C-alpha positions in Angstrom: 92.6 108.7 152.5 92.7 105.6 150.4 91.9 105.6 146.5 88.7 103.3 147.1 87.4 106.1 149.5 87.5 108.8 146.8 85.1 106.5 144.4 81.6 108.0 144.4 78.9 105.7 145.5 77.4 103.3 143.0 74.2 105.2 143.1 75.9 108.2 141.5 77.5 106.3 138.9 76.6 104.5 135.6 78.6 101.8 133.7 78.5 101.3 129.9 79.7 98.3 127.9 80.9 99.7 124.4 81.9 97.3 121.5 83.8 98.8 118.7 84.0 96.9 115.4 86.2 97.6 112.4 89.8 98.0 112.0 90.6 98.3 115.6 93.4 95.9 116.4 97.0 96.5 115.9 96.5 100.2 115.3 96.8 101.6 119.0 93.3 101.5 119.6 93.3 100.2 123.1 96.0 102.6 124.3 94.0 105.4 122.8 91.0 104.2 124.8 93.2 104.2 128.0 94.1 107.8 127.4 90.7 109.0 126.5 89.4 107.3 129.9 92.0 109.3 131.9 91.2 112.4 130.1 87.5 111.9 130.7 87.8 110.8 134.2 86.1 107.5 133.8 87.1 104.0 135.4 87.0 100.5 133.8 88.9 98.4 131.3 89.1 97.4 127.6 90.3 94.3 125.8 90.7 92.8 122.4 88.6 89.8 121.4 88.2 88.0 118.1 85.3 90.2 117.1 86.0 93.7 118.4 87.5 95.9 121.1 85.4 95.5 124.3 85.2 98.6 126.8 83.6 99.1 130.1 83.5 102.5 131.2 82.2 103.7 134.6 81.7 107.2 136.4 79.5 110.0 136.7 76.8 109.9 133.7 78.2 113.2 132.3 81.7 112.0 132.2 80.6 108.4 130.7 78.6 110.4 128.1 81.6 112.6 127.3 83.8 109.5 126.7 81.3 107.8 124.3 80.7 111.1 122.5 84.6 111.5 122.0 85.5 107.9 121.3 85.0 107.7 117.5 86.2 111.3 116.6 89.8 110.9 118.1 90.5 107.4 117.0 93.9 106.5 115.8 94.5 107.6 112.2 95.2 103.9 111.1 91.9 102.6 112.6 88.6 102.5 110.8 85.4 102.2 112.9 82.5 100.3 111.4 80.2 100.1 114.1 79.8 101.3 117.9 77.3 99.5 120.1 76.7 100.3 123.8 74.5 98.9 126.6 74.1 99.8 130.4 75.6 97.2 132.8 75.8 97.2 136.5 78.1 99.8 138.2 80.8 97.9 140.0 82.5 100.9 142.0 86.1 99.9 141.0 88.8 102.9 140.4 91.4 103.1 137.6 91.3 102.0 134.0 93.3 99.1 132.7 93.9 97.2 129.4 92.9 93.5 130.5 93.7 90.2 128.9 92.2 89.5 125.6 89.7 86.7 125.1 88.6 84.5 122.5 85.1 84.8 121.2 82.8 83.3 118.8 80.8 84.9 115.8 82.1 87.6 113.7 85.9 88.3 113.4 87.5 91.6 113.8 89.7 93.1 110.9 93.4 92.8 110.7 95.3 95.9 110.1 97.6 96.1 107.0 101.2 96.7 107.3 102.2 100.4 107.3 105.6 102.3 106.7 107.7 103.2 109.6 106.4 106.5 111.2 108.4 109.7 111.5 108.8 109.4 115.3 110.3 105.9 115.0 112.6 107.1 112.2 113.7 110.2 114.4 114.7 107.7 117.2 116.4 105.4 114.7 118.6 108.2 113.7 119.4 109.5 117.3 122.8 108.2 118.5 121.4 108.8 121.9 118.4 106.8 121.7 118.6 103.1 122.7 117.0 102.1 119.3 119.5 104.0 117.5 119.9 102.0 114.0 117.5 99.4 115.1 116.2 97.4 112.0 113.0 96.4 113.6 111.6 99.7 115.3 108.1 100.2 115.5 105.3 101.6 117.5 101.4 101.6 117.8 101.3 103.8 114.9 103.5 101.9 112.3 105.0 98.6 111.2 104.1 95.1 110.5 100.6 93.9 111.2 99.1 91.4 108.8 102.6 89.9 107.9 103.1 88.8 111.6 99.6 87.8 112.4 99.0 84.2 113.2 95.5 84.6 114.6 93.1 86.8 116.5 92.7 88.5 118.9 95.7 90.6 117.8 98.2 90.1 120.7 101.8 89.3 120.9 101.3 85.5 121.5 99.3 85.4 118.3 102.1 87.0 116.1 105.4 86.0 115.0 106.9 88.1 117.7 105.8 85.5 120.4 109.3 84.0 120.5 110.9 87.2 121.5 110.8 87.8 125.3 110.7 91.5 126.2 113.5 93.1 127.9 112.8 95.0 131.0 113.0 98.4 129.3 110.6 97.4 126.3 108.4 95.6 129.0 108.4 98.9 130.8 107.2 100.8 127.8 104.6 98.3 126.7 102.9 98.7 130.2 103.1 102.5 130.4 99.7 104.2 129.3 101.9 107.4 128.5 104.3 105.6 126.2 103.9 105.5 122.3 104.5 101.8 122.6 101.8 101.1 125.0 100.6 97.5 124.1 102.5 97.7 120.8 102.7 94.1 120.1 106.0 94.1 117.7 107.7 96.0 120.4 111.5 95.1 120.4 114.9 96.6 120.7 118.7 95.6 120.0 118.6 93.7 123.3 115.4 91.5 122.7 114.5 91.7 119.2 115.1 89.9 115.9 118.6 89.8 114.6 120.0 90.4 111.2 122.3 87.9 109.3 124.1 88.1 106.2 124.2 84.8 104.4 126.3 83.5 101.5 124.2 81.8 98.8 125.2 78.3 100.1 123.9 79.2 103.5 127.3 80.2 105.2 127.1 82.9 107.8 129.0 86.0 106.3 128.1 88.5 109.0 125.8 88.4 112.2 124.2 91.3 114.0 123.0 94.7 112.8 126.0 96.6 111.8 128.2 93.7 110.5 125.2 92.4 108.4 124.3 95.9 107.1 128.0 96.5 106.2 128.4 93.1 104.2 125.0 94.1 102.3 126.0 97.7 101.5 129.5 96.5 100.4 127.8 94.0 97.9 125.5 96.5 96.5 128.4 99.2 96.0 130.4 96.6 94.0 127.6 95.7 91.7 126.3 92.6 93.4 122.7 91.5 93.8 121.4 91.1 97.4 118.3 89.2 98.5 116.8 91.3 101.3 114.2 90.1 103.6 111.7 92.8 104.3 108.2 93.0 106.0 106.3 90.7 103.6 108.8 88.9 101.8 112.1 89.0 100.0 113.3 91.5 97.5 116.0 91.2 95.0 118.1 94.4 95.2 120.8 96.0 93.2 122.3 99.5 92.3 119.6 101.1 90.0 122.3 103.3 88.3 124.6 100.1 87.6 123.7 98.9 84.2 125.8 95.7 84.4 124.1 94.8 87.7 120.7 95.3 86.4 121.5 93.3 83.3 122.8 90.5 85.5 119.6 90.5 87.6 117.6 90.4 84.5 119.5 87.2 83.3 119.3 85.5 86.6 115.8 86.2 87.4 114.7 85.2 83.7 113.0 88.6 83.1 114.4 90.1 80.0 112.2 93.1 79.6 109.5 93.5 82.4 110.1 96.7 84.1 111.7 96.8 87.7 110.6 98.9 90.6 113.0 101.5 92.1 113.3 102.4 95.7 114.6 105.8 96.3 116.2 106.9 99.5 113.8 109.7 100.2 111.4 112.1 98.2 114.1 114.4 97.0 115.9 111.4 95.3 112.4 110.4 93.9 112.0 113.7 92.4 115.2 113.1 90.3 113.9 110.0 88.9 110.3 110.9 87.8 108.0 113.8 87.1 104.9 114.6 89.2 106.4 114.9 92.7 107.4 118.5 92.8 104.0 119.7 94.4 102.9 118.6 97.9 99.5 116.4 97.7 98.8 114.4 94.6 101.2 111.9 93.6 103.6 113.1 96.3 101.2 112.3 99.0 100.5 108.9 97.6 104.4 108.0 97.5 104.8 109.1 101.0 101.7 107.7 102.5 101.6 105.0 105.2 100.8 102.5 102.4 104.0 103.1 100.6 103.0 101.6 97.1 104.9 101.3 94.0 103.5 104.3 91.9 104.1 104.5 88.2 105.0 108.0 87.0 106.6 109.7 84.0 110.3 109.0 83.9 112.5 112.1 83.9 114.8 112.1 80.9 117.9 112.5 82.8 117.0 110.1 85.6 120.1 108.6 87.1 119.1 104.9 86.5 120.2 102.4 84.1 118.2 102.2 80.8 117.6 98.5 81.5 115.4 99.3 84.6 112.3 99.9 82.4 113.3 99.4 78.8 111.0 100.6 76.1 108.8 102.6 78.7 108.2 106.3 79.5 107.7 105.9 83.1 109.3 104.3 86.3 107.7 102.5 89.3 109.0 104.3 92.3 108.6 103.9 96.0 110.1 105.0 99.2 111.7 102.9 102.0 108.8 101.6 104.4 110.7 99.1 106.7 113.4 100.5 109.0 115.9 98.1 107.3 115.2 99.8 104.0 115.9 103.2 105.5 119.3 101.9 107.0 120.5 100.4 103.6 119.8 103.4 101.6 121.2 105.8 104.3 124.5 103.9 104.2 124.9 103.7 100.4 127.0 106.7 99.3 126.3 108.3 95.8 127.4 106.4 92.8 130.4 107.2 90.9 128.5 109.5 88.3 126.9 111.2 91.4 123.9 109.0 91.2 121.9 109.4 94.5 121.2 106.0 96.2 118.2 104.1 94.6 118.0 100.6 94.5 116.0 98.3 92.1 113.9 96.3 94.4 111.9 93.7 92.7 110.0 90.6 94.0 112.3 87.9 95.5 111.5 85.1 93.1 112.2 83.7 89.8 110.2 84.8 87.0 106.6 83.0 87.3 107.2 81.8 90.7 105.6 83.1 93.9 107.4 85.3 96.4 109.8 83.7 98.8 109.3 84.7 102.4 111.2 82.0 104.5 114.7 81.7 105.0 115.1 78.2 104.1 113.3 78.7 100.7 115.2 81.9 100.2 118.4 80.0 100.2 116.9 77.2 98.1 115.1 79.4 95.4 117.3 82.8 95.5 120.7 81.1 96.0 121.2 81.1 92.3 120.1 84.7 91.8 121.7 86.6 94.6 125.3 87.0 95.8 124.1 87.6 99.3 121.2 87.2 101.4 120.3 89.7 104.0 118.0 87.6 106.4 116.4 88.0 109.9 114.7 85.7 112.3 111.4 87.5 112.5 109.2 84.8 110.7 106.6 86.2 108.0 103.0 84.4 108.7 101.5 85.9 105.7 103.6 87.0 102.6 102.7 90.1 100.9 103.9 91.7 97.7 104.2 95.4 97.2 101.2 97.2 96.1 101.2 98.9 92.7 99.2 102.2 91.6 99.5 104.2 88.3 99.1 108.0 88.5 97.0 109.2 85.7 98.3 112.9 85.7 95.0 114.2 84.3 93.4 114.9 87.7 91.6 111.6 87.8 92.3 109.3 90.8 95.2 106.7 90.8 94.5 103.5 89.0 94.9 100.2 91.0 97.2 97.8 89.4 98.2 95.4 92.4 96.4 95.6 95.7 98.6 94.1 98.2 100.8 95.6 101.0 99.0 98.5 102.9 95.8 97.6 101.4 95.2 94.0 101.9 93.0 92.5 103.8 90.9 95.5 104.1 87.3 94.4 103.2 84.7 95.4 100.9 81.1 95.7 102.2 78.6 93.6 100.4 74.7 93.8 100.9 73.2 91.2 102.9 74.6 88.2 104.7 73.6 85.0 103.2 76.4 83.0 104.2 80.2 82.4 103.8 81.4 82.3 100.0 85.0 81.3 99.0 86.2 82.5 95.5 89.2 80.8 94.0 90.1 84.0 91.6 91.7 83.8 88.2 94.8 82.1 86.8 97.0 85.1 86.3 97.4 87.9 89.0 95.5 85.8 91.1 93.9 86.7 94.4 91.5 84.6 96.6 88.5 85.9 98.4 86.1 85.2 101.3 82.9 86.8 102.1 81.5 86.6 105.7 79.2 88.9 107.7 78.5 91.1 104.8 82.0 91.8 103.9 84.5 90.4 101.2 87.9 89.9 102.2 90.4 89.9 99.4 93.6 88.4 99.9 97.0 90.0 98.9 98.4 89.2 95.4 99.1 85.5 95.0 100.5 85.9 91.3 100.3 83.4 88.5 99.3 79.7 88.8 101.4 78.4 86.0 104.0 76.8 88.3 103.6 74.1 90.7 104.9 76.6 93.5 102.2 79.2 92.3 99.4 76.6 92.7 100.7 75.6 96.2 100.8 79.1 97.2 97.2 79.7 96.0 95.9 76.6 98.1 97.8 77.8 101.2 96.3 81.2 100.9 92.7 80.0 100.5 93.4 77.6 103.5 94.7 80.7 105.6 91.5 82.7 104.7 89.1 79.8 105.8 91.2 79.1 109.0 91.4 82.7 110.1 87.8 83.6 109.6 86.7 80.1 111.2 83.6 79.9 108.9 83.1 77.0 106.7 82.1 78.2 103.2 78.4 77.4 102.0 79.5 78.0 98.4 82.8 77.9 96.3 83.1 80.0 93.1 85.4 79.7 90.3 86.0 80.9 86.7 84.4 79.0 84.1 87.3 78.4 82.1 87.9 74.5 81.9 91.8 74.9 81.7 92.3 77.1 84.7 94.2 75.6 87.7 92.1 77.6 89.9 88.9 76.2 88.7 90.5 72.7 89.1 91.3 73.6 92.7 87.8 74.7 93.4 86.2 71.8 92.1 88.5 69.5 94.2 87.8 71.8 97.3 84.0 71.6 96.7 84.1 67.9 96.3 86.2 67.3 99.7 84.2 69.6 101.6 80.7 68.6 100.1 79.7 72.2 99.2 78.1 73.4 95.7 80.5 74.8 93.2 79.4 77.9 91.2 81.2 78.7 87.7 80.9 82.3 86.8 81.7 83.7 83.5 84.9 85.9 83.5 83.7 89.1 82.2 80.6 88.8 84.3 83.0 88.5 87.3 85.0 91.7 86.2 81.8 93.8 86.1 80.5 92.4 89.4 83.8 93.4 91.0 83.5 96.8 89.7 79.8 97.0 91.0 80.8 95.6 94.4 83.6 98.0 95.3 81.1 100.9 94.6 78.1 99.3 96.3 76.1 99.1 93.1 75.3 95.2 93.0 71.4 96.1 93.2 71.5 98.1 90.0 71.6 97.0 86.4 74.9 98.3 85.7 76.1 98.4 81.9 79.8 98.1 81.5 82.6 97.9 78.9 84.8 94.9 79.8 87.9 94.8 78.1 90.8 92.3 78.5 93.0 89.5 77.1 91.4 86.2 77.5 88.4 85.0 79.2 86.3 81.7 78.4 83.1 82.8 76.8 79.6 81.3 77.1 79.8 80.0 73.6 83.1 78.3 74.3 85.0 80.9 72.5 87.6 83.5 73.6 86.1 86.7 74.9 87.8 89.9 75.7 85.8 92.9 74.5 82.5 92.9 76.0 79.5 95.2 76.5 77.6 93.5 79.3 74.7 94.6 81.6 74.4 93.2 85.2 70.9 91.7 86.1 69.2 90.4 89.0 71.3 92.3 91.4 74.5 91.1 89.9 73.6 87.5 90.0 73.2 87.5 86.1 74.5 89.2 83.3 73.5 90.0 79.7 75.8 90.4 76.8 74.7 93.6 74.7 77.6 93.8 72.2 81.2 92.8 71.8 84.4 93.5 69.7 84.3 92.0 66.4 86.5 88.8 65.6 90.2 89.1 66.0 92.0 85.7 65.0 94.3 84.1 67.5 96.7 81.7 65.7 98.3 78.7 67.7 96.8 79.6 71.1 99.5 80.7 73.7 102.0 80.8 70.9 99.8 83.5 69.2 99.6 85.6 72.4 103.5 85.5 72.7 104.0 86.4 69.2 101.9 89.6 68.4 103.2 89.6 64.8 101.0 86.5 64.0 97.8 88.2 65.3 98.8 91.2 63.1 99.4 89.1 60.0 95.9 87.5 60.2 94.2 90.9 61.1 95.6 92.4 57.9 94.6 89.5 55.8 91.0 89.6 57.4 90.7 93.3 56.5 91.5 92.6 52.9 95.2 93.9 53.2 98.7 92.5 52.7 101.6 92.6 54.8 103.8 94.5 52.1 104.9 97.9 53.3 104.2 97.2 56.8 106.5 96.1 59.7 104.7 92.9 60.0 106.3 91.8 56.6 109.8 92.0 57.9 109.1 90.5 61.3 107.5 87.3 60.0 110.0 84.4 59.9 110.2 82.2 56.7 108.1 79.6 58.6 105.5 82.0 59.9 104.6 83.6 56.6 103.3 80.7 54.4 101.8 78.9 57.7 99.7 82.2 58.4 98.6 82.5 54.8 97.5 78.8 54.8 95.6 79.6 58.1 93.8 82.6 56.5 92.8 80.8 53.6 91.6 77.6 55.2 90.1 79.0 58.5 92.1 76.1 60.3 94.7 76.6 63.1 93.1 79.8 64.6 90.4 80.8 66.6 88.2 83.9 66.6 88.2 86.0 69.7 86.5 89.1 70.8 89.6 89.9 72.9 90.6 93.6 73.1 94.1 92.5 74.2 94.7 90.7 70.9 93.6 93.8 69.1 96.3 95.8 70.9 98.7 93.2 70.0 97.9 93.4 66.3 98.2 97.1 66.3 101.4 97.1 68.4 102.9 95.0 65.6 101.4 96.6 62.8 103.0 100.0 64.0 106.5 98.2 64.7 106.2 98.6 68.5 106.6 94.9 69.5 106.5 91.8 67.5 107.4 89.3 70.3 106.8 89.5 74.0 108.5 88.3 77.0 105.8 89.4 79.7 102.1 89.8 80.0 100.6 92.5 77.9 104.0 93.9 76.9 102.9 94.9 73.4 100.0 96.8 74.8 102.0 98.6 77.6 104.6 99.8 75.1 101.9 100.9 72.7 100.4 102.9 75.6 103.8 104.3 76.2 104.3 105.4 72.6 100.9 107.1 72.6 101.6 109.0 75.8 105.0 110.4 74.5 103.4 111.5 71.4 100.7 113.2 73.1 103.0 115.0 75.4 104.9 116.4 72.3 101.9 116.9 70.0 100.3 120.2 69.1 97.4 119.0 67.1 95.2 115.9 67.0 95.7 113.2 64.6 93.2 112.2 62.0 90.5 109.8 63.4 90.6 106.2 62.5 87.4 104.2 61.5 85.9 101.9 64.0 82.3 101.3 63.0 79.6 99.9 65.5 76.9 97.9 64.0 74.3 96.3 66.1 76.6 96.4 69.1 79.7 94.7 67.3 82.7 97.0 67.0 84.1 96.0 63.8 88.1 96.3 63.6 88.6 95.5 60.0 88.3 99.1 58.7 90.4 100.3 61.6 93.3 97.8 60.5 93.0 98.6 57.0 93.1 102.4 57.8 96.3 101.9 60.1 98.0 99.8 57.3 97.4 102.6 54.7 98.7 105.4 57.3 101.8 103.2 58.2 102.7 102.8 54.4 102.1 106.6 53.7 104.7 107.2 56.6 102.4 108.9 59.2 104.1 109.2 62.5 103.5 106.0 64.4 103.0 107.9 67.8 99.9 109.7 66.2 98.8 106.4 65.0 99.1 104.8 68.5 97.3 107.6 70.0 94.7 107.6 67.3 94.0 103.8 67.9 93.4 104.4 71.7 90.9 107.2 70.8 89.2 105.1 68.2 88.7 102.2 70.5 87.5 104.6 73.1 85.1 106.4 71.0 83.6 103.0 69.5 83.2 101.8 72.9 81.5 104.8 74.1 79.2 104.8 71.1 78.2 101.2 71.7 77.5 101.8 75.4 75.4 104.9 74.6 73.2 102.7 72.2 72.7 100.3 74.8 71.8 102.7 77.4 69.5 104.6 75.2 67.2 101.6 75.3 66.9 101.7 79.2 65.2 104.2 81.5 67.3 107.0 82.7 70.9 105.2 83.2 73.6 107.5 82.9 76.8 105.5 84.1 78.9 102.9 82.2 81.4 100.9 84.2 85.0 100.2 82.8 86.7 97.3 83.9 88.9 94.3 82.7 92.8 94.6 82.4 92.9 96.7 79.3 91.5 99.5 81.5 94.7 99.7 83.6 95.7 101.6 80.3 95.5 105.2 81.3 95.4 106.7 77.8 92.4 104.5 77.0 90.6 105.2 80.3 91.0 108.8 79.8 89.8 108.8 76.1 86.8 106.5 77.1 85.9 109.1 79.9 86.2 111.8 77.3 83.8 110.1 74.6 81.4 109.0 77.3 81.1 112.5 78.5 80.2 113.6 74.9 77.3 111.3 75.3 76.2 112.8 78.5 77.5 109.7 80.4 79.9 109.1 83.2 82.4 106.5 83.8 82.6 104.1 86.8 86.0 103.0 87.4 88.1 100.8 89.9 89.5 102.5 93.0 89.9 99.8 95.5 90.8 96.6 93.4 92.5 96.3 90.2 90.5 96.4 86.8 92.7 93.4 85.9 92.4 89.7 87.1 93.6 90.7 90.6 90.1 92.1 91.2 88.3 89.0 89.6 88.0 87.1 93.1 85.8 90.1 94.4 83.5 89.8 91.4 83.2 86.0 91.9 82.3 86.7 95.6 79.8 89.2 94.6 77.9 87.0 92.4 78.2 84.0 94.8 76.7 86.0 97.5 73.8 87.2 95.2 73.2 83.7 94.0 73.2 82.4 97.7 70.8 85.1 98.5 68.4 84.8 95.5 69.1 81.5 93.2 69.2 82.3 89.6 68.6 79.9 86.8 72.0 80.8 85.1 75.0 83.0 85.9 76.2 83.2 82.5 75.6 86.2 80.1 73.0 85.6 77.3 73.6 85.8 73.6 
């Protein structure tokens, strides 16, 4: 009997066309559909197109209904179904089920999957000497591996990825075509015979070793002998060295031009990570975060006996730890023996770039830009289409959710839903910690971390990322949005782009965008949300520097009202003042009616700075008034002797937070409260500074004072927010955003004081509170303005 003869008549069959939208490409969705069809006993086909996964299923009505009912519930764990639509079509009577060739389509674009860590099944194969992928550095399957970073276009198929140039061998092709195989339609599939190749290169480009084992051996030998290796991973290059080797860590700092900023550490496994940091002993919680498929860097309390060099995170009480996520990482760490003092294998893994430059992701640029930083380059010939940094999350340790610090690998480019669909909006983002965003079809797509735009290379990367977003979504922006700061390179780029493409440009005030970002990620743009927005620098509506703002969103987020702010903190000399917190502290003391005598400020000022700052105070010239919470942190950090000069952004504030946290862990009693009066919505810092100066002179423990400062700022902010909300009808929520709220001590204390007023805090969970989330806020305001034009986007007052 032939197969065709077993097919029931068309009259006894129905056929349904099902379209599944969401994160359904690059996650094993089509193989899942094929297996489900076989289990349900239905015939038909499925394919990718640029908008969704399209399925046609045919069979007896009960079987087709069973297939449709089971489709969403058993979907692959990495998929995220947004919408399922189905229509009746005419039965065709054919038997069997197939994955057919993908097809281009117009309209809405589907989602690209983020990169995920290599799965346990692939690791087991990679560790099995009897498996044909034993020690294969590029092992992957439908459940794991690179996705965004290799994607050139949609639909997501091998020809549209950077694997297109690697022809599958017969064995891989058989797995790719077998519905029973874990690698059925796994686009990055490869093996030793047909996949990418490792090569170890000298800094001058000479080949040191070619092939998996020789190249790995060269890299391991370099790391064991204290040298620095540039390692090409999934989303770009890392600079790696032995985390326990103080000389290697110091050399990396010198070469990278990064004297103090902490390095991340990659531990061989969870057991090694537990030797480095606290908080991983119990399953779930931070351990689940560290071992999850996103594999972020997680900031956790450092163990006192952690076997890493002191120079890895100088002046701090925590380490940023991550586990291997690429097969190559696992191989490197597996081959590294314990160090001479018995230190388990752990590597410093920091971004492959010089300080202030974007991430290296091409082999030619790695030799050019990293040749002077690394002693060896471990490269491979799988191109990176979209460079992606590691994501960073901070673990609060108080039962609260993790705090996003940098949203990138494992999370980008998953979208945030927005209300309505007025058209396409492109946002240029901020100047530091830049991301770019594009809104289309009611969703905002925020790019991976771009970085700072101070260098030409950073600005070129910003332009390339914006171009990638527009090209990928194939939708011309109807509006471009930028920060209102006249000196931002991102604003200059946006103005040029808007002129060249003849589209309008909207400039959104910095702190308005921060609060809109928070509202957007929580789906609260339609509400008049009140928020505390605390950061370092933002161009205010009055052409001064803002940074300690109490705002209310109005008109569905399209507008904002300034309800209050931090009182003046004087900034002398612009950027030089930011780099020298002692100058801010000196002026803060004088403004509070205090002298420098008896404080650490007196000894830290140079012979030239002291008379200059005294003149600035007396004349009022040479400094600007700011409402910046970041500058207040700087002043307090210097006043307490924590940090007078900085070498990286927010260093003084970060070290002040660490001091407060260390004191809190050891303390048995609350310190005396510091005064921080709120008058007509203005938080006056002068009594606070005067009280701190008196306490310092009296010899009060500076850790207690650091904690008391955080608590005072939180208390004053909660008081101001409560007073603002008292005038409104029934609101009980206060948004907390801006880069200062990455500070977990301040976040916890602000939650505490808001709760005392019967209020709850709304905090970031998907994008950072810092400028990395600003592009989402710009998008949110732009979308609302397109939907309902507003006379002004700038906060009043």
